MIDOSE-1310 file (N, C-alpha, C; in nm, 2 decimals, decimal comma, always signed):
residues 310
mtqt	+12,72/+7,61/+5,82/+12,71/+7,54/+5,71/+12,56/+7,44/+5,68; +12,51/+7,43/+5,65/+12,37/+7,36/+5,68/+12,37/+7,20/+5,62; +12,45/+7,16/+5,58/+12,48/+7,07/+5,48/+12,60/+7,01/+5,46; +12,65/+6,90/+5,48/+12,76/+6,82/+5,51/+12,82/+6,82/+5,37
lkdd	+12,96/+6,80/+5,35/+13,00/+6,73/+5,21/+12,92/+6,60/+5,19; +12,91/+6,54/+5,25/+12,85/+6,40/+5,26/+12,69/+6,39/+5,23; +12,59/+6,52/+5,27/+12,48/+6,53/+5,26/+12,47/+6,56/+5,12; +12,54/+6,68/+5,09/+12,54/+6,71/+4,90/+12,56/+6,62/+4,81
vlaa	+12,71/+6,52/+4,82/+12,73/+6,41/+4,75/+12,63/+6,28/+4,76; +12,55/+6,27/+4,88/+12,45/+6,18/+4,87/+12,32/+6,22/+4,79; +12,31/+6,35/+4,79/+12,15/+6,39/+4,73/+12,20/+6,41/+4,61; +12,32/+6,47/+4,53/+12,33/+6,47/+4,41/+12,36/+6,34/+4,34
lrep	+12,38/+6,22/+4,42/+12,42/+6,09/+4,35/+12,24/+6,03/+4,30; +12,21/+6,05/+4,38/+12,06/+6,05/+4,43/+11,92/+6,07/+4,37; +11,96/+6,22/+4,29/+11,85/+6,30/+4,24/+11,88/+6,30/+4,06; +11,87/+6,30/+3,95/+11,87/+6,36/+3,85/+11,95/+6,50/+3,84
ghri	+12,00/+6,52/+3,75/+12,08/+6,61/+3,72/+12,27/+6,61/+3,82; +12,25/+6,53/+3,92/+12,37/+6,49/+4,02/+12,44/+6,63/+4,04; +12,40/+6,74/+4,10/+12,40/+6,88/+4,11/+12,47/+6,87/+4,26; +12,64/+6,91/+4,22/+12,72/+6,90/+4,37/+12,76/+7,05/+4,35
pstw	+12,69/+7,16/+4,47/+12,71/+7,27/+4,51/+12,87/+7,30/+4,49; +12,92/+7,41/+4,42/+13,09/+7,43/+4,38/+13,16/+7,48/+4,50; +13,08/+7,56/+4,58/+13,16/+7,57/+4,71/+13,23/+7,43/+4,73; +13,20/+7,36/+4,73/+13,31/+7,21/+4,78/+13,42/+7,20/+4,68
lydq	+13,41/+7,24/+4,58/+13,56/+7,27/+4,49/+13,63/+7,33/+4,61; +13,66/+7,41/+4,67/+13,76/+7,49/+4,74/+13,82/+7,42/+4,86; +13,84/+7,29/+4,85/+13,96/+7,27/+4,94/+14,08/+7,36/+4,91; +14,21/+7,28/+5,01/+14,33/+7,39/+5,02/+14,33/+7,37/+4,87
rgse	+14,38/+7,22/+4,82/+14,39/+7,19/+4,66/+14,35/+7,27/+4,62; +14,19/+7,27/+4,60/+14,12/+7,34/+4,47/+14,13/+7,50/+4,54; +14,11/+7,59/+4,62/+14,18/+7,67/+4,61/+14,34/+7,75/+4,56; +14,42/+7,64/+4,56/+14,52/+7,69/+4,50/+14,52/+7,66/+4,31
lfea	+14,45/+7,56/+4,30/+14,43/+7,52/+4,13/+14,36/+7,64/+4,11; +14,21/+7,71/+4,19/+14,18/+7,80/+4,10/+14,30/+7,95/+4,12; +14,34/+7,94/+4,19/+14,46/+8,09/+4,19/+14,51/+8,03/+4,03; +14,56/+7,93/+4,04/+14,67/+7,93/+3,93/+14,56/+7,92/+3,78
itrl	+14,41/+7,86/+3,77/+14,33/+7,93/+3,66/+14,34/+8,07/+3,64; +14,34/+8,17/+3,77/+14,30/+8,25/+3,73/+14,46/+8,34/+3,63; +14,56/+8,26/+3,65/+14,64/+8,32/+3,57/+14,69/+8,31/+3,45; +14,59/+8,25/+3,38/+14,62/+8,14/+3,22/+14,58/+8,26/+3,18
psyy	+14,65/+8,25/+3,03/+14,58/+8,34/+2,92/+14,43/+8,33/+2,87; +14,41/+8,18/+2,88/+14,21/+8,19/+2,84/+14,15/+8,26/+2,94; +14,17/+8,28/+3,07/+14,07/+8,33/+3,16/+14,11/+8,49/+3,18; +14,01/+8,54/+3,13/+13,99/+8,66/+3,13/+13,98/+8,74/+3,25
ptrt	+13,89/+8,66/+3,31/+13,79/+8,76/+3,47/+13,91/+8,84/+3,52; +14,00/+8,74/+3,59/+14,08/+8,81/+3,67/+14,15/+8,92/+3,61; +14,23/+8,92/+3,52/+14,33/+8,99/+3,48/+14,22/+9,14/+3,44; +14,10/+9,10/+3,36/+13,99/+9,21/+3,34/+13,96/+9,31/+3,46
eisi	+13,96/+9,21/+3,58/+13,87/+9,28/+3,68/+14,02/+9,39/+3,75; +14,10/+9,29/+3,75/+14,26/+9,39/+3,80/+14,26/+9,52/+3,74; +14,27/+9,50/+3,61/+14,30/+9,63/+3,53/+14,19/+9,75/+3,51; +14,05/+9,70/+3,60/+13,97/+9,80/+3,63/+13,98/+9,87/+3,75
ldah	+14,05/+9,77/+3,85/+14,04/+9,81/+3,96/+14,16/+9,90/+4,01; +14,26/+9,86/+3,90/+14,39/+9,96/+3,88/+14,39/+10,06/+3,83; +14,27/+10,07/+3,76/+14,27/+10,23/+3,65/+14,16/+10,29/+3,75; +14,07/+10,23/+3,80/+13,99/+10,38/+3,89/+13,98/+10,34/+4,06
ladi	+14,14/+10,26/+4,11/+14,12/+10,27/+4,23/+14,11/+10,45/+4,33; +14,13/+10,51/+4,23/+14,10/+10,65/+4,36/+13,98/+10,73/+4,28; +13,90/+10,63/+4,22/+13,73/+10,69/+4,16/+13,66/+10,60/+4,29; +13,68/+10,50/+4,30/+13,64/+10,38/+4,44/+13,68/+10,46/+4,58
aavv	+13,78/+10,48/+4,62/+13,84/+10,47/+4,71/+13,72/+10,64/+4,75; +13,75/+10,72/+4,68/+13,69/+10,86/+4,70/+13,54/+10,86/+4,73; +13,44/+10,73/+4,71/+13,32/+10,73/+4,73/+13,30/+10,63/+4,86; +13,45/+10,59/+4,95/+13,41/+10,51/+5,06/+13,45/+10,56/+5,18
ptds	+13,36/+10,63/+5,25/+13,38/+10,69/+5,38/+13,52/+10,64/+5,46; +13,58/+10,70/+5,52/+13,71/+10,75/+5,59/+13,70/+10,66/+5,70; +13,73/+10,55/+5,75/+13,73/+10,49/+5,87/+13,61/+10,33/+5,85; +13,67/+10,30/+5,72/+13,52/+10,21/+5,71/+13,59/+10,06/+5,71
lvve	+13,53/+9,98/+5,74/+13,55/+9,83/+5,76/+13,51/+9,75/+5,63; +13,64/+9,65/+5,62/+13,63/+9,61/+5,44/+13,61/+9,43/+5,46; +13,48/+9,40/+5,44/+13,44/+9,24/+5,47/+13,44/+9,20/+5,32; +13,55/+9,07/+5,26/+13,54/+9,03/+5,16/+13,47/+8,93/+5,16
lgsg	+13,43/+8,88/+5,08/+13,35/+8,78/+5,04/+13,37/+8,67/+4,97; +13,43/+8,52/+5,00/+13,52/+8,44/+4,93/+13,61/+8,48/+4,97; +13,74/+8,54/+5,02/+13,85/+8,56/+5,01/+14,00/+8,51/+4,94; +13,97/+8,57/+4,83/+14,10/+8,49/+4,72/+14,25/+8,54/+4,79
ssrk	+14,33/+8,58/+4,69/+14,48/+8,63/+4,66/+14,46/+8,76/+4,70; +14,55/+8,83/+4,72/+14,60/+8,97/+4,76/+14,59/+9,02/+4,64; +14,59/+9,01/+4,55/+14,62/+9,07/+4,44/+14,48/+9,18/+4,41; +14,41/+9,16/+4,43/+14,30/+9,25/+4,42/+14,28/+9,33/+4,53
tapl	+14,26/+9,30/+4,64/+14,21/+9,31/+4,78/+14,37/+9,41/+4,87; +14,49/+9,40/+4,83/+14,56/+9,48/+4,94/+14,60/+9,62/+4,83; +14,57/+9,62/+4,68/+14,61/+9,75/+4,64/+14,41/+9,87/+4,72; +14,33/+9,81/+4,67/+14,21/+9,85/+4,72/+14,21/+9,90/+4,85
lral	+14,27/+9,79/+4,99/+14,31/+9,86/+5,07/+14,42/+9,93/+5,07; +14,50/+9,96/+5,03/+14,61/+10,07/+5,02/+14,57/+10,21/+5,05; +14,46/+10,24/+4,89/+14,37/+10,33/+4,82/+14,27/+10,36/+4,95; +14,22/+10,33/+5,04/+14,13/+10,34/+5,09/+14,18/+10,44/+5,21
eqpa	+14,09/+10,57/+5,21/+14,17/+10,67/+5,33/+14,12/+10,63/+5,49; +14,22/+10,53/+5,57/+14,24/+10,48/+5,69/+14,14/+10,38/+5,70; +14,14/+10,28/+5,64/+14,06/+10,14/+5,67/+14,02/+10,14/+5,80; +13,94/+10,10/+5,87/+13,93/+10,07/+6,03/+13,98/+9,90/+6,07
gyvp	+13,99/+9,79/+5,94/+14,01/+9,66/+5,93/+13,94/+9,61/+5,82; +14,03/+9,47/+5,81/+13,98/+9,39/+5,70/+13,89/+9,27/+5,75; +13,82/+9,20/+5,68/+13,75/+9,09/+5,75/+13,71/+8,98/+5,67; +13,84/+8,92/+5,56/+13,83/+8,79/+5,44/+13,72/+8,69/+5,52
ldis	+13,65/+8,64/+5,43/+13,53/+8,51/+5,46/+13,61/+8,42/+5,40; +13,60/+8,31/+5,41/+13,62/+8,22/+5,31/+13,58/+8,07/+5,32; +13,51/+7,98/+5,31/+13,50/+7,81/+5,35/+13,61/+7,70/+5,36; +13,70/+7,78/+5,34/+13,85/+7,69/+5,36/+13,94/+7,75/+5,44
aayl	+13,95/+7,72/+5,58/+14,03/+7,77/+5,69/+14,18/+7,77/+5,65; +14,24/+7,67/+5,60/+14,37/+7,68/+5,57/+14,40/+7,79/+5,43; +14,36/+7,78/+5,33/+14,36/+7,89/+5,24/+14,34/+8,02/+5,27; +14,24/+8,04/+5,40/+14,22/+8,18/+5,44/+14,33/+8,19/+5,55
aeaa	+14,35/+8,12/+5,63/+14,46/+8,19/+5,66/+14,61/+8,20/+5,63; +14,63/+8,12/+5,53/+14,79/+8,18/+5,46/+14,72/+8,34/+5,40; +14,61/+8,26/+5,34/+14,55/+8,45/+5,22/+14,56/+8,59/+5,34; +14,53/+8,57/+5,46/+14,55/+8,62/+5,58/+14,66/+8,71/+5,60
etlr	+14,79/+8,56/+5,66/+14,89/+8,66/+5,62/+14,98/+8,69/+5,57; +14,94/+8,67/+5,41/+15,04/+8,72/+5,35/+14,95/+8,91/+5,37; +14,80/+8,90/+5,33/+14,79/+9,02/+5,36/+14,84/+9,15/+5,46; +14,86/+9,07/+5,58/+14,90/+9,10/+5,72/+15,03/+9,19/+5,63
aqvp	+15,14/+9,11/+5,57/+15,25/+9,16/+5,53/+15,23/+9,26/+5,43; +15,17/+9,26/+5,35/+15,17/+9,38/+5,23/+15,07/+9,49/+5,32; +14,99/+9,45/+5,41/+14,95/+9,62/+5,44/+14,97/+9,61/+5,58; +15,09/+9,68/+5,61/+15,11/+9,67/+5,80/+15,00/+9,76/+5,87
nlpv	+14,97/+9,73/+5,99/+14,90/+9,81/+6,07/+14,78/+9,84/+6,06; +14,74/+9,70/+5,98/+14,58/+9,70/+5,93/+14,49/+9,58/+6,00; +14,44/+9,63/+6,10/+14,38/+9,48/+6,19/+14,26/+9,38/+6,10; +14,31/+9,30/+6,06/+14,26/+9,14/+6,01/+14,22/+9,06/+6,10
hpwv	+14,07/+9,04/+6,08/+14,02/+8,95/+6,14/+13,97/+8,82/+6,03; +14,01/+8,72/+5,98/+13,98/+8,61/+5,90/+13,87/+8,56/+5,98; +13,75/+8,54/+5,90/+13,65/+8,46/+5,93/+13,61/+8,32/+5,87; +13,61/+8,26/+5,90/+13,57/+8,12/+5,82/+13,42/+8,11/+5,82
adft	+13,38/+8,10/+5,69/+13,22/+8,12/+5,66/+13,20/+8,08/+5,52; +13,09/+8,01/+5,48/+13,02/+8,02/+5,42/+12,91/+8,08/+5,33; +12,97/+8,19/+5,24/+12,86/+8,30/+5,22/+12,75/+8,25/+5,11; +12,73/+8,12/+5,06/+12,61/+8,12/+5,00/+12,53/+8,05/+5,14
tafd	+12,52/+8,04/+5,24/+12,42/+8,04/+5,37/+12,43/+8,14/+5,46; +12,30/+8,21/+5,52/+12,31/+8,29/+5,64/+12,43/+8,26/+5,74; +12,53/+8,41/+5,75/+12,68/+8,40/+5,79/+12,70/+8,50/+5,93; +12,75/+8,52/+6,01/+12,75/+8,64/+6,12/+12,87/+8,68/+6,08
lppd	+12,95/+8,80/+6,11/+13,08/+8,91/+6,12/+13,15/+8,79/+6,27; +13,25/+8,83/+6,29/+13,34/+8,80/+6,39/+13,26/+8,89/+6,53; +13,31/+8,89/+6,65/+13,23/+8,96/+6,71/+13,29/+9,12/+6,79; +13,47/+9,02/+6,75/+13,56/+9,13/+6,82/+13,62/+9,23/+6,67
lpah	+13,54/+9,29/+6,59/+13,54/+9,46/+6,53/+13,62/+9,53/+6,59; +13,69/+9,61/+6,48/+13,75/+9,73/+6,55/+13,62/+9,82/+6,55; +13,66/+9,91/+6,64/+13,51/+10,00/+6,65/+13,56/+10,08/+6,41; +13,44/+10,18/+6,37/+13,45/+10,18/+6,21/+13,34/+10,27/+6,24
agrl	+13,34/+10,39/+6,10/+13,23/+10,48/+6,08/+13,12/+10,38/+5,97; +13,19/+10,29/+5,89/+13,12/+10,29/+5,81/+13,16/+10,14/+5,71; +13,08/+10,05/+5,65/+13,10/+9,94/+5,59/+13,17/+9,90/+5,42; +13,22/+9,86/+5,39/+13,23/+9,81/+5,25/+13,26/+9,67/+5,24
gffp	+13,15/+9,63/+5,16/+13,18/+9,48/+5,10/+13,24/+9,45/+5,01; +13,29/+9,37/+4,97/+13,38/+9,35/+4,85/+13,38/+9,20/+4,81; +13,30/+9,18/+4,66/+13,29/+9,06/+4,63/+13,35/+9,04/+4,52; +13,47/+9,04/+4,51/+13,48/+9,08/+4,33/+13,50/+8,94/+4,24
gsti	+13,57/+8,88/+4,16/+13,60/+8,79/+4,10/+13,42/+8,71/+4,02; +13,36/+8,76/+4,05/+13,22/+8,74/+3,93/+13,19/+8,61/+4,02; +13,22/+8,62/+4,16/+13,14/+8,44/+4,22/+13,01/+8,44/+4,21; +12,93/+8,60/+4,20/+12,80/+8,62/+4,25/+12,72/+8,53/+4,13
gnlt	+12,80/+8,51/+4,04/+12,74/+8,45/+3,92/+12,70/+8,34/+3,95; +12,81/+8,25/+4,03/+12,82/+8,10/+4,10/+12,63/+8,10/+4,14; +12,54/+8,16/+4,16/+12,46/+8,17/+4,24/+12,32/+8,18/+4,16; +12,23/+8,08/+4,18/+12,14/+8,13/+4,06/+12,04/+8,29/+4,15
aena	+11,96/+8,32/+4,04/+11,90/+8,45/+4,06/+11,86/+8,49/+4,19; +11,74/+8,34/+4,21/+11,70/+8,36/+4,34/+11,80/+8,35/+4,50; +11,94/+8,26/+4,46/+12,02/+8,28/+4,56/+12,12/+8,41/+4,56; +12,11/+8,46/+4,46/+12,18/+8,56/+4,49/+12,17/+8,70/+4,52
hall	+12,04/+8,75/+4,51/+11,91/+8,77/+4,55/+11,91/+8,75/+4,73; +11,92/+8,66/+4,78/+11,91/+8,63/+4,90/+12,03/+8,64/+4,99; +12,15/+8,66/+4,93/+12,28/+8,67/+4,95/+12,27/+8,87/+4,98; +12,22/+8,93/+4,90/+12,26/+9,08/+4,87/+12,15/+9,12/+4,95
rhch	+12,03/+9,07/+5,00/+11,95/+9,11/+5,13/+12,02/+9,06/+5,21; +12,10/+8,96/+5,27/+12,15/+8,90/+5,40/+12,27/+9,01/+5,38; +12,38/+9,10/+5,28/+12,42/+9,13/+5,33/+12,38/+9,31/+5,33; +12,26/+9,32/+5,29/+12,21/+9,43/+5,32/+12,24/+9,43/+5,45
tllg	+12,19/+9,36/+5,54/+12,11/+9,36/+5,68/+12,29/+9,35/+5,76; +12,35/+9,29/+5,71/+12,46/+9,25/+5,81/+12,58/+9,38/+5,73; +12,56/+9,47/+5,69/+12,66/+9,60/+5,60/+12,57/+9,69/+5,67; +12,43/+9,71/+5,67/+12,37/+9,81/+5,73/+12,34/+9,90/+5,60
dgar	+12,23/+10,02/+5,66/+12,17/+10,09/+5,60/+12,31/+10,21/+5,56; +12,32/+10,25/+5,42/+12,41/+10,35/+5,38/+12,54/+10,27/+5,34; +12,57/+10,13/+5,38/+12,70/+10,04/+5,35/+12,73/+10,06/+5,19; +12,86/+10,05/+5,15/+12,89/+10,00/+5,00/+12,93/+9,89/+4,99
fllg	+12,88/+9,87/+4,87/+12,91/+9,73/+4,78/+12,98/+9,72/+4,71; +13,11/+9,66/+4,69/+13,19/+9,67/+4,55/+13,20/+9,55/+4,48; +13,16/+9,51/+4,35/+13,15/+9,35/+4,31/+13,20/+9,35/+4,21; +13,26/+9,26/+4,14/+13,24/+9,25/+3,99/+13,15/+9,16/+3,93
idld	+13,12/+9,16/+3,82/+13,05/+9,07/+3,73/+13,08/+9,03/+3,59; +13,07/+8,93/+3,58/+13,07/+8,88/+3,41/+13,02/+8,88/+3,35; +13,03/+8,95/+3,22/+12,88/+8,95/+3,13/+12,89/+8,87/+3,04; +12,76/+8,88/+2,96/+12,76/+8,79/+2,87/+12,87/+8,80/+2,72
kspe	+12,89/+8,69/+2,68/+12,98/+8,76/+2,54/+12,97/+8,59/+2,47; +13,05/+8,60/+2,36/+13,06/+8,52/+2,24/+13,10/+8,35/+2,35; +13,05/+8,27/+2,30/+13,09/+8,07/+2,35/+13,24/+8,10/+2,35; +13,31/+8,15/+2,22/+13,42/+8,13/+2,18/+13,54/+8,21/+2,27
vlip	+13,46/+8,31/+2,33/+13,56/+8,34/+2,45/+13,53/+8,27/+2,58; +13,40/+8,19/+2,59/+13,37/+8,18/+2,76/+13,43/+8,06/+2,78; +13,42/+7,98/+2,66/+13,45/+7,80/+2,68/+13,60/+7,81/+2,72; +13,66/+7,86/+2,68/+13,80/+7,84/+2,67/+13,81/+7,89/+2,84
aydd	+13,80/+7,98/+2,86/+13,83/+8,03/+2,98/+13,78/+7,90/+3,12; +13,69/+7,81/+3,06/+13,63/+7,71/+3,15/+13,70/+7,56/+3,11; +13,77/+7,61/+3,02/+13,79/+7,46/+2,99/+13,93/+7,48/+2,87; +14,03/+7,51/+2,98/+14,17/+7,59/+2,92/+14,25/+7,46/+2,88
pegv	+14,32/+7,49/+2,73/+14,39/+7,36/+2,70/+14,52/+7,33/+2,79; +14,55/+7,44/+2,91/+14,61/+7,35/+2,96/+14,62/+7,21/+3,05; +14,46/+7,21/+3,08/+14,41/+7,15/+3,14/+14,41/+7,16/+3,31; +14,39/+7,31/+3,34/+14,43/+7,32/+3,50/+14,28/+7,32/+3,57
taef	+14,19/+7,39/+3,47/+14,03/+7,40/+3,54/+13,99/+7,21/+3,52; +14,04/+7,17/+3,43/+14,00/+6,96/+3,42/+14,04/+6,94/+3,56; +14,19/+6,97/+3,57/+14,26/+6,89/+3,75/+14,16/+7,02/+3,81; +14,13/+7,08/+3,78/+14,04/+7,19/+3,94/+13,94/+7,07/+3,96
nrnl	+13,86/+7,03/+3,87/+13,70/+6,98/+3,87/+13,73/+6,87/+3,94; +13,77/+6,76/+3,86/+13,85/+6,65/+3,87/+13,94/+6,63/+4,04; +13,93/+6,77/+4,13/+13,96/+6,77/+4,26/+13,88/+6,76/+4,39; +13,72/+6,78/+4,34/+13,63/+6,74/+4,41/+13,62/+6,62/+4,41
lvri	+13,69/+6,53/+4,28/+13,64/+6,33/+4,31/+13,79/+6,30/+4,44; +13,85/+6,39/+4,39/+13,97/+6,36/+4,50/+13,92/+6,39/+4,63; +13,84/+6,48/+4,63/+13,84/+6,50/+4,79/+13,73/+6,45/+4,83; +13,64/+6,38/+4,73/+13,56/+6,33/+4,82/+13,58/+6,18/+4,87
nrel	+13,64/+6,18/+4,75/+13,71/+5,96/+4,78/+13,80/+6,00/+4,95; +13,87/+6,13/+4,96/+13,98/+6,17/+5,07/+13,87/+6,12/+5,21; +13,74/+6,18/+5,19/+13,73/+6,25/+5,31/+13,60/+6,18/+5,27; +13,50/+6,14/+5,23/+13,42/+6,06/+5,27/+13,41/+5,91/+5,23
danf	+13,56/+5,88/+5,18/+13,63/+5,73/+5,17/+13,53/+5,68/+5,04; +13,51/+5,72/+4,95/+13,42/+5,68/+4,84/+13,57/+5,63/+4,74; +13,48/+5,59/+4,61/+13,56/+5,52/+4,50/+13,52/+5,57/+4,38; +13,54/+5,70/+4,35/+13,54/+5,77/+4,23/+13,68/+5,73/+4,16
dlaa	+13,63/+5,67/+4,06/+13,76/+5,66/+3,92/+13,81/+5,81/+3,85; +13,88/+5,83/+3,90/+13,89/+5,98/+3,82/+13,90/+5,92/+3,70; +13,94/+5,83/+3,62/+13,98/+5,82/+3,46/+13,87/+5,80/+3,39; +13,78/+5,78/+3,50/+13,65/+5,75/+3,42/+13,58/+5,88/+3,39
frhe	+13,54/+6,00/+3,43/+13,51/+6,13/+3,40/+13,62/+6,24/+3,32; +13,56/+6,31/+3,24/+13,61/+6,41/+3,18/+13,56/+6,58/+3,21; +13,61/+6,64/+3,23/+13,52/+6,76/+3,20/+13,55/+6,86/+3,08; +13,38/+6,89/+3,12/+13,35/+6,95/+3,01/+13,28/+7,12/+3,07
aryf	+13,31/+7,18/+2,97/+13,21/+7,37/+3,00/+13,13/+7,35/+2,89; +13,01/+7,40/+2,91/+12,86/+7,40/+2,84/+12,85/+7,54/+2,83; +12,79/+7,60/+2,76/+12,77/+7,76/+2,71/+12,58/+7,70/+2,70; +12,48/+7,78/+2,77/+12,37/+7,81/+2,77/+12,33/+7,97/+2,76
edpp	+12,22/+8,00/+2,70/+12,17/+8,11/+2,63/+12,07/+8,19/+2,78; +12,00/+8,11/+2,80/+11,88/+8,13/+2,87/+11,85/+8,06/+3,00; +11,93/+8,12/+3,14/+11,99/+8,26/+3,12/+12,13/+8,20/+3,07; +12,23/+8,35/+3,03/+12,36/+8,30/+2,98/+12,43/+8,25/+3,12
riem	+12,48/+8,16/+3,09/+12,59/+8,07/+3,20/+12,63/+7,97/+3,12; +12,76/+7,96/+3,17/+12,87/+7,85/+3,15/+12,81/+7,74/+3,29; +12,79/+7,59/+3,26/+12,84/+7,56/+3,32/+12,94/+7,45/+3,32; +13,01/+7,41/+3,45/+13,09/+7,28/+3,45/+13,04/+7,15/+3,47
hlvc	+13,10/+7,04/+3,39/+13,03/+6,91/+3,44/+13,15/+6,85/+3,44; +13,11/+6,68/+3,53/+13,20/+6,60/+3,52/+13,13/+6,45/+3,46; +13,20/+6,42/+3,30/+13,11/+6,34/+3,18/+13,17/+6,22/+3,24; +13,11/+6,11/+3,27/+13,11/+5,96/+3,24/+13,16/+5,94/+3,17
erpv	+13,25/+5,89/+3,16/+13,34/+5,85/+2,99/+13,27/+5,68/+2,98; +13,23/+5,61/+3,10/+13,19/+5,45/+3,01/+13,11/+5,44/+3,18; +13,02/+5,35/+3,16/+12,93/+5,33/+3,30/+13,04/+5,32/+3,45; +12,99/+5,38/+3,54/+13,02/+5,38/+3,68/+13,00/+5,34/+3,78
svqm	+13,02/+5,25/+3,87/+12,99/+5,21/+3,97/+13,06/+5,26/+4,12; +12,97/+5,35/+4,20/+12,99/+5,43/+4,32/+12,95/+5,38/+4,40; +13,03/+5,36/+4,50/+13,02/+5,32/+4,66/+13,05/+5,44/+4,74; +12,98/+5,43/+4,81/+13,04/+5,54/+4,94/+12,90/+5,58/+5,06
ages	+12,97/+5,55/+5,14/+12,87/+5,61/+5,27/+12,79/+5,48/+5,29; +12,79/+5,35/+5,27/+12,73/+5,23/+5,23/+12,61/+5,23/+5,15; +12,60/+5,33/+5,06/+12,54/+5,28/+4,94/+12,60/+5,25/+4,80; +12,55/+5,19/+4,72/+12,59/+5,23/+4,57/+12,55/+5,28/+4,48
fele	+12,62/+5,33/+4,37/+12,51/+5,43/+4,26/+12,60/+5,36/+4,17; +12,47/+5,39/+4,07/+12,53/+5,34/+3,90/+12,51/+5,49/+3,82; +12,64/+5,54/+3,73/+12,59/+5,60/+3,66/+12,68/+5,61/+3,51; +12,59/+5,60/+3,41/+12,60/+5,54/+3,25/+12,66/+5,65/+3,19
ages	+12,69/+5,55/+3,09/+12,82/+5,65/+3,01/+12,70/+5,80/+2,94; +12,76/+5,90/+2,97/+12,74/+6,02/+2,94/+12,64/+6,10/+3,05; +12,61/+6,00/+3,15/+12,58/+6,09/+3,27/+12,69/+6,21/+3,28; +12,63/+6,33/+3,39/+12,79/+6,39/+3,42/+12,72/+6,45/+3,61
lhte	+12,82/+6,49/+3,67/+12,81/+6,54/+3,81/+12,81/+6,69/+3,77; +12,72/+6,75/+3,78/+12,73/+6,85/+3,76/+12,76/+6,97/+3,86; +12,88/+7,04/+3,86/+12,97/+7,07/+3,94/+12,97/+7,25/+3,99; +12,93/+7,31/+3,85/+12,96/+7,47/+3,90/+12,89/+7,56/+3,80
tshk	+12,80/+7,64/+3,82/+12,70/+7,71/+3,70/+12,79/+7,90/+3,73; +12,82/+7,94/+3,62/+12,87/+8,06/+3,62/+12,78/+8,15/+3,54; +12,71/+8,22/+3,59/+12,56/+8,29/+3,53/+12,65/+8,44/+3,51; +12,64/+8,49/+3,38/+12,65/+8,60/+3,31/+12,58/+8,68/+3,26
ysia	+12,62/+8,85/+3,35/+12,44/+8,92/+3,35/+12,55/+9,07/+3,22; +12,43/+9,12/+3,22/+12,38/+9,24/+3,14/+12,43/+9,36/+3,27; +12,46/+9,48/+3,25/+12,46/+9,56/+3,37/+12,31/+9,61/+3,41; +12,23/+9,64/+3,32/+12,08/+9,65/+3,32/+12,05/+9,54/+3,42
gfta	+12,09/+9,43/+3,40/+12,02/+9,32/+3,45/+12,05/+9,30/+3,55; +12,18/+9,32/+3,63/+12,21/+9,30/+3,78/+12,14/+9,43/+3,86; +12,21/+9,57/+3,75/+12,09/+9,66/+3,90/+11,97/+9,63/+3,89; +11,91/+9,59/+3,84/+11,75/+9,57/+3,83/+11,72/+9,41/+3,93
laae	+11,84/+9,34/+3,95/+11,88/+9,26/+4,07/+11,89/+9,30/+4,16; +11,97/+9,37/+4,20/+12,03/+9,45/+4,30/+11,91/+9,50/+4,34; +11,82/+9,60/+4,28/+11,72/+9,71/+4,32/+11,64/+9,60/+4,44; +11,62/+9,50/+4,35/+11,52/+9,40/+4,50/+11,59/+9,40/+4,58
adwv	+11,72/+9,37/+4,62/+11,74/+9,38/+4,76/+11,78/+9,49/+4,82; +11,74/+9,63/+4,75/+11,80/+9,72/+4,80/+11,91/+9,75/+4,81; +11,96/+9,79/+4,71/+12,10/+9,84/+4,65/+12,07/+9,90/+4,50; +12,17/+10,02/+4,53/+12,13/+10,08/+4,40/+12,31/+10,07/+4,34
vshq	+12,29/+10,10/+4,21/+12,41/+10,11/+4,14/+12,46/+10,23/+4,17; +12,56/+10,27/+4,21/+12,59/+10,43/+4,20/+12,70/+10,45/+4,10; +12,78/+10,34/+4,06/+12,90/+10,38/+4,04/+12,95/+10,25/+3,91; +12,97/+10,25/+3,81/+12,98/+10,16/+3,74/+13,11/+10,13/+3,67
whda	+13,23/+10,04/+3,63/+13,29/+10,07/+3,55/+13,35/+9,90/+3,45; +13,36/+9,94/+3,34/+13,43/+9,81/+3,26/+13,54/+9,85/+3,17; +13,57/+9,72/+3,13/+13,72/+9,77/+3,04/+13,65/+9,75/+2,93; +13,76/+9,79/+2,84/+13,68/+9,86/+2,64/+13,63/+9,75/+2,56
esrf	+13,65/+9,67/+2,62/+13,56/+9,55/+2,54/+13,47/+9,48/+2,60; +13,40/+9,52/+2,68/+13,30/+9,49/+2,77/+13,26/+9,39/+2,80; +13,37/+9,29/+2,85/+13,39/+9,16/+2,87/+13,34/+9,16/+3,05; +13,37/+9,26/+3,15/+13,36/+9,25/+3,27/+13,36/+9,40/+3,34
avlm	+13,30/+9,39/+3,44/+13,21/+9,48/+3,50/+13,22/+9,49/+3,70; +13,28/+9,62/+3,67/+13,29/+9,63/+3,85/+13,18/+9,76/+3,89; +13,12/+9,70/+3,99/+12,99/+9,79/+4,05/+13,03/+9,87/+4,18; +13,01/+9,96/+4,24/+12,93/+10,04/+4,32/+12,83/+10,04/+4,36
mqst	+12,78/+9,95/+4,42/+12,64/+9,99/+4,55/+12,65/+10,02/+4,64; +12,49/+10,12/+4,69/+12,48/+10,11/+4,80/+12,36/+10,13/+4,85; +12,36/+10,09/+4,96/+12,26/+10,03/+5,06/+12,12/+10,12/+5,07; +12,01/+10,11/+5,05/+11,91/+10,17/+5,10/+11,78/+10,09/+5,21
pd	+11,76/+10,22/+5,23/+11,65/+10,18/+5,35/+11,56/+10,06/+5,34; +11,55/+9,99/+5,39/+11,41/+9,87/+5,33/+11,29/+9,96/+5,32
């Protein structure tokens, strides 16, 4: 990781916009809260993606070579991964990547229990920066990248392109890449998905302040910040913010910062795509979309891509 939490928070507090990279939302508690979010009625992406994967597992497995190594970026729960691994023809192994070591270890153990005899090599890595794979990988005939959950939408177009290029290098020519993208739609659907009535997303967002206070000895007053989800059209995206309800003074790392009422910490962006738009973005990184599947309401899409020679 090129930046530490301290570096990124100080930069956010010093600069206009106060943007903190969303990767820092996912400590152990943050990962647990996000898993709870995925089960909420208003959060459609997870259940929609699972329904698409379940309906097309045979089609997906048919285009993945036998003896492929599966590399998952941002490993989450095994609700999507275990069925995929069971559907594949003799997968050579599974490499889950995640920034949270504790959550990654727990997820890997769960997966081992659900898919016995499959070599599992958990690897702590931040996929938003250049990363390598573990050195002790089992022999394999091909590689399949797996990036579910529309997580690529958290990246800017420039950073998404950089990640796709890096994965092209990492997985190699002829590799497959299965990923989910959230499609643009009405803000009446999108905003409740990121600001649920149960308040779980608000707790998830404010947990970032809990983490900063704990790890950096800061003094953010959680009660002074409210969670807010905002929809923008160009480019289509949802932004999550922690908005100051009143003037706030924050001390951290020997510095003091003043935030006015109405100012916010920008903690996450989730870009929404069209299939055509993402296909064009992927092509710029030498990936060709070979198959696509979406739900009946076209809320979400799962794409199978194949890397092409540079």
